[in-house]
C-alpha positions as CSV (number, residue, x, y, z in Angstrom):
1,M,16.3,211.5,-7.9
2,K,15.0,211.4,-11.5
3,A,11.9,209.4,-10.6
4,S,11.2,211.7,-7.6
5,V,11.3,214.7,-10.0
6,L,9.1,213.1,-12.6
7,D,6.6,211.1,-10.6
8,N,5.8,213.1,-7.4
9,D,3.5,215.9,-6.6
10,Y,5.1,219.0,-5.1
11,K,5.3,222.8,-4.9
12,L,8.9,224.5,-4.8
13,Y,10.0,228.1,-4.2
14,F,13.3,228.6,-5.3
15,I,15.8,231.3,-6.6
16,V,18.0,231.1,-9.5
17,Q,21.3,233.2,-9.7
18,D,23.9,233.4,-12.3
19,E,27.4,234.8,-11.7
20,D,27.5,238.4,-10.9
21,E,23.7,238.8,-11.5
22,Y,20.9,239.5,-9.0
23,P,18.8,236.4,-8.0
24,N,15.3,235.8,-9.4
25,S,12.7,234.0,-7.6
26,Y,10.1,231.4,-8.9
27,Q,7.2,229.2,-7.8
28,Y,6.9,225.8,-9.4
29,T,4.0,223.5,-9.0
30,Y,4.1,220.0,-10.3
31,V,1.6,217.0,-10.4
32,G,3.6,214.1,-11.6
33,S,1.6,211.1,-10.2
34,K,-0.9,211.0,-13.0
35,I,-0.6,210.0,-16.6
36,N,-1.2,213.6,-17.8
37,K,1.5,215.3,-15.9
38,K,1.0,219.0,-15.2
39,G,3.3,221.8,-14.2
40,A,3.4,225.6,-13.9
41,L,6.5,227.8,-13.5
42,L,5.8,231.3,-12.3
43,S,8.2,234.1,-12.0
44,L,7.6,236.0,-8.8
45,E,9.4,239.2,-9.9
46,G,9.2,241.5,-12.8
47,S,6.7,240.7,-15.5
48,A,4.4,237.9,-14.6
49,K,6.0,235.4,-17.1
50,E,4.3,231.9,-16.6
51,I,5.2,228.5,-18.3
52,I,2.7,225.7,-18.2
53,L,3.0,222.0,-19.1
54,N,-0.2,220.2,-19.9
55,D,-0.4,216.9,-21.8
56,N,3.0,217.0,-23.3
57,I,2.4,220.6,-24.4
58,V,4.4,223.5,-22.8
59,S,2.9,226.9,-23.1
60,Y,4.8,230.2,-22.6
61,F,2.6,233.1,-21.3
62,L,4.7,236.3,-21.9
63,I,3.8,240.0,-21.3
64,D,6.2,241.8,-23.7
65,S,5.9,239.4,-26.7
66,A,3.5,236.9,-28.2
67,S,2.6,234.0,-26.2
68,F,3.1,230.4,-27.8
69,S,3.0,226.8,-27.2
70,I,5.5,223.8,-28.2
71,A,5.3,220.1,-27.9
72,A,7.6,219.1,-24.9
73,N,7.3,216.7,-22.0
74,R,8.9,219.0,-19.4
75,I,9.6,222.7,-18.5
76,I,13.4,222.8,-19.1
77,E,13.8,226.1,-17.2
78,V,13.1,224.2,-13.9
79,F,15.8,221.5,-13.7
80,P,18.8,221.1,-15.9
81,D,19.4,218.0,-18.0
82,V,21.9,216.4,-15.4
83,I,18.7,215.7,-13.2
84,Y,17.3,213.3,-16.0
85,S,20.6,211.7,-16.9
86,D,21.3,207.9,-17.1
87,F,24.0,208.1,-14.6
88,D,25.5,204.6,-15.2
89,S,26.3,205.7,-18.8
90,L,28.3,208.8,-17.5
91,I,30.8,206.8,-15.5
92,P,33.4,206.7,-18.3
93,N,33.5,210.5,-18.5
94,Y,32.6,211.7,-15.0
95,D,33.5,211.0,-11.4
96,F,30.8,211.0,-8.6
97,I,32.1,212.3,-5.3
98,N,30.2,212.0,-2.0
99,L,30.7,215.4,-0.2
100,G,28.7,214.4,3.0
101,K,25.7,216.0,4.4
102,G,24.1,219.4,4.1
103,R,20.9,221.3,4.8
104,V,18.6,223.2,2.4
105,A,15.0,224.6,3.0
106,N,15.3,223.1,6.6
107,R,15.8,219.5,5.1
108,S,18.6,217.1,5.4
109,C,20.5,216.5,2.0
110,Q,23.3,214.3,0.7
111,L,25.8,216.2,-1.3
112,I,27.1,214.8,-4.6
113,R,29.6,216.2,-6.8
114,I,29.7,215.4,-10.5
115,I,33.0,216.2,-12.1
116,S,34.3,215.7,-15.6
117,K,37.5,213.6,-16.0
118,D,38.7,216.2,-18.5
119,K,38.9,219.9,-18.6
120,D,36.3,220.4,-21.5
121,R,33.3,220.9,-19.4
122,Y,31.8,222.2,-16.2
123,S,30.8,220.2,-13.1
124,Y,27.9,220.1,-10.6
125,V,27.2,219.8,-6.9
126,I,23.8,218.7,-6.1
127,W,22.0,218.5,-2.7
128,I,19.7,215.6,-2.8
129,D,16.8,215.5,-0.1
130,D,17.4,212.5,2.2
131,E,13.6,211.8,2.5
132,N,12.2,212.3,-0.9
133,F,15.3,212.6,-3.2
134,L,14.3,216.0,-4.7
135,P,17.3,218.0,-5.8
136,L,17.0,221.0,-3.5
137,R,20.2,222.9,-4.5
138,I,22.2,222.6,-7.9
139,D,25.3,224.4,-8.2
140,L,27.1,224.7,-11.6
141,L,30.9,225.1,-11.2
142,D,33.3,226.4,-13.7
143,L,36.7,224.9,-14.3
144,N,38.1,226.8,-11.1
145,S,35.3,225.5,-9.0
146,K,33.5,228.9,-8.9
147,I,29.9,228.8,-8.9
148,I,28.4,230.3,-12.3
149,N,24.8,229.3,-11.8
150,Q,22.8,228.2,-8.7
151,K,19.2,227.0,-8.3
152,K,18.3,226.8,-4.6
153,V,15.0,225.7,-3.1
154,L,13.7,227.9,-0.2
155,V,10.4,226.1,0.5
156,V,9.1,222.7,-0.3
157,D,5.4,222.0,0.0
158,F,3.9,218.5,-0.5
159,D,0.5,219.5,1.0
160,F,-0.7,221.9,-1.6
161,N,-4.2,221.8,-3.0
162,K,-3.7,219.5,-6.1
163,Q,-7.3,219.7,-7.2
164,K,-7.3,223.3,-7.3
165,F,-4.0,223.4,-9.2
166,E,-5.5,221.0,-11.7
167,D,-8.7,223.0,-12.1
168,Y,-6.3,226.1,-12.8
169,I,-4.4,224.2,-15.6
170,A,-7.8,223.0,-17.1
171,D,-9.5,226.4,-17.1
172,R,-6.6,228.3,-19.0
173,V,-6.9,229.3,-22.6
174,Y,-3.7,228.3,-24.1
175,P,-1.8,230.0,-27.1
176,I,-1.6,228.2,-30.4
177,L,0.9,225.4,-30.8
178,Y,3.9,226.9,-32.6
179,P,4.9,224.8,-35.6
180,I,8.8,224.2,-35.9
181,D,9.2,223.1,-39.5
182,K,12.1,220.5,-39.2
183,E,13.4,218.8,-42.2
184,D,15.9,216.0,-42.5
185,S,19.3,217.8,-43.4
186,D,21.1,216.4,-46.3
187,R,23.9,218.8,-46.3
188,K,27.5,217.4,-46.7
189,D,29.4,220.5,-47.1
190,W,30.6,220.7,-43.4
191,Q,31.4,218.2,-40.7
192,V,32.6,218.0,-37.1
193,T,36.0,216.4,-36.7
194,W,36.4,216.9,-32.9
195,L,34.2,216.4,-29.9
196,P,34.8,216.3,-26.1
197,K,34.9,212.6,-24.9
198,G,31.4,211.1,-24.4
199,F,29.6,213.5,-26.7
200,K,27.3,212.1,-29.3
201,R,25.2,213.6,-32.2
202,I,21.6,213.0,-31.3
203,D,19.8,215.0,-34.1
204,T,20.4,216.6,-37.5
205,Y,17.9,218.8,-39.0
206,N,17.0,221.9,-41.1
207,I,15.0,224.7,-40.0
208,N,13.5,227.6,-42.1
209,F,13.4,230.5,-39.6
210,Q,12.6,234.0,-40.7
211,E,13.1,233.1,-44.4
212,S,16.7,231.7,-43.5
213,N,17.6,228.0,-43.8
214,I,19.5,226.8,-40.8
215,D,21.3,223.6,-40.8
216,T,21.6,222.3,-37.2
217,Q,23.3,219.4,-35.4
218,H,22.6,218.8,-31.8
219,F,25.1,217.0,-29.5
220,T,25.0,215.7,-25.8
221,D,26.9,213.9,-23.4
222,G,24.0,213.1,-21.0
223,I,24.5,216.2,-19.0
224,F,25.7,219.0,-21.2
225,S,24.7,219.8,-24.7
226,F,25.3,222.2,-27.7
227,T,24.1,222.8,-31.2
228,I,25.8,224.0,-34.3
229,N,23.9,226.2,-36.5
230,V,25.1,226.8,-40.1
231,S,23.2,229.4,-42.4
232,K,23.9,231.8,-45.1
233,R,26.1,234.6,-44.2
234,T,24.6,238.2,-44.2
235,Q,26.4,241.7,-44.2
236,Y,25.8,242.0,-40.5
237,D,27.5,238.7,-39.3
238,K,30.7,239.2,-37.4
239,V,32.8,237.0,-34.9
240,N,31.2,237.3,-31.5
241,L,31.5,235.4,-28.2
242,S,28.8,235.8,-25.5
243,I,28.8,234.1,-22.2
244,Q,25.4,234.2,-20.4
245,G,25.6,232.3,-17.1
246,D,26.2,228.7,-18.1
247,R,25.6,229.3,-21.9
248,S,28.4,230.2,-24.4
249,I,27.4,231.5,-27.7
250,Y,30.1,231.7,-30.4
251,S,29.5,232.9,-33.9
252,Y,31.8,233.6,-36.9
253,N,31.9,233.5,-40.6
254,Q,33.5,230.8,-43.0
255,G,33.2,231.7,-46.6
256,N,29.7,232.5,-47.4
257,L,28.4,230.8,-44.4
258,N,27.6,232.0,-40.8
259,I,28.3,229.5,-37.9
260,I,26.7,229.8,-34.4
261,I,27.6,227.3,-31.7
262,I,25.4,227.4,-28.7
263,G,26.0,225.3,-25.5
264,N,26.4,225.1,-21.8
265,L,30.1,224.4,-22.1
266,P,33.2,226.6,-21.4
267,A,34.0,229.2,-24.1
268,E,37.3,227.4,-24.8
269,T,35.7,224.1,-25.5
270,I,33.0,225.8,-27.8
271,K,36.0,227.5,-29.6
272,Q,37.7,224.0,-29.9
273,I,34.7,222.6,-31.5
274,A,34.5,225.5,-33.8
275,Y,38.3,225.3,-34.8
276,H,37.7,221.6,-35.8
277,L,34.8,222.3,-38.1
278,K,35.8,221.3,-41.7
279,F,34.1,222.8,-44.7
280,K,34.2,221.7,-48.3
């Protein structure tokens, strides 16, 4: 599945829907068979937002705010991290259950459920095309097996005009590359004392954003991830929990610091991580 997503050429029309929200429709065109992989994600409703991948640069073309480019090797808004996982490494923490056959976009699929062995994270059901192994439907389920986010392909096109698409990518004028000023973090005044099983810290850095220094640690288990962001407290900071589809955002104050934890994990798991943060 991972190889099919990364190395094939295809055009998908799909919808994305969060729990209790209206679905949004998208067109995604991708050429992965060449060294310089190219992709374009176009919103088909509302403002004409477009995201383009070209030579390890992802550019965001926005209507209501300034467009920008960042260094990245894929458009993260198309497929979740689970599609790119090393599944052998997930066996200690997840069960893989064969749910039989299904049909999506008039194509036969194999259904696989990926479920955590504990109650600290969500689970997935993925419909995988029998012929080309593309994921054609991805359901994210909460702890009660209720769908909280769904990506579902409606049309698959392998015969689109690839040269015309490559010319379109080549002829675009791209916004300037946005510099993200990351510095190694040497702060030792806080630490994480509890993580769900399988999670590891993969990055630690400091970002200067809008004249505020943010100390950040990034964690993942190969499927789900979260960041802990610590900065100086302001008078506007307050305890807040926001759930947006699969994303939980929890912010609170500790002494003269403001802590924001963001991740695609259940709210209770995010709170548990916050509860076990230790400050000196």
